[in-house]
C-alpha positions, -999 to +999 in steps of 0.1 A: -001+003-002+012+039-011+014+063+017+016+086-016-004+118-002-012+104+034-003+130+058+001+119+096-011+145+124+008+146+157-009+152+188+013+181+194-003+197+158-037+177+164-046+188+199-032+230+212-012+228+243-034+233+273-025+264+296-015+258+333-039+265+354-021+263+385+009+246+393+020+211+391+031+211+433+008+206+457+038+214+486+067+236+486+095+221+497+112+239+527+130+271+530+153+258+549+162+223+556+159+208+593+178+178+598+216+166+591+216+132+584+247+112+589+259+090+564+282+067+570+305+066+539+320+030+544+283+010+537+265+034+524+242+032+552+220+068+566+216+069+605+190+095+607+182+128+610+189+153+637+186+181+648+228+196+648+253+192+640+270+179+667+243+154+675+251+142+644+290+142+652+284+127+682+268+095+669+296+085+642+318+086+671+295+068+695+292+040+671+324+036+659+321+048+619+355+052+604+346+074+573+309+097+575+294+129+555+269+148+575+245+162+554+218+194+558+192+195+528+216+187+502+246+204+517+269+186+524+284+201+556+310+175+568+329+146+550+353+128+575+375+106+558+409+098+577+420+077+548+416+101+518+444+129+512+419+150+506+401+158+538+377+184+531+362+189+569 
């Protein structure tokens, strides 16, 4: 069967875009991060959220973690790895 003379309309051409009525998000993210999260670098396991940076550090020392990251929201605030020569924390 020949397709000469056939014209296929794509969805974009067939249906005009719908106007945006409202924001697609029902809830906005918090303005500031509220917890510090402790991540074990050896295993990749999260040890939960803490109200303070010192609380997260204390937990890392009590559990005897050899290396860890502490995040506040999406920002890494502490990196501790004694095996790494370029330790930034």
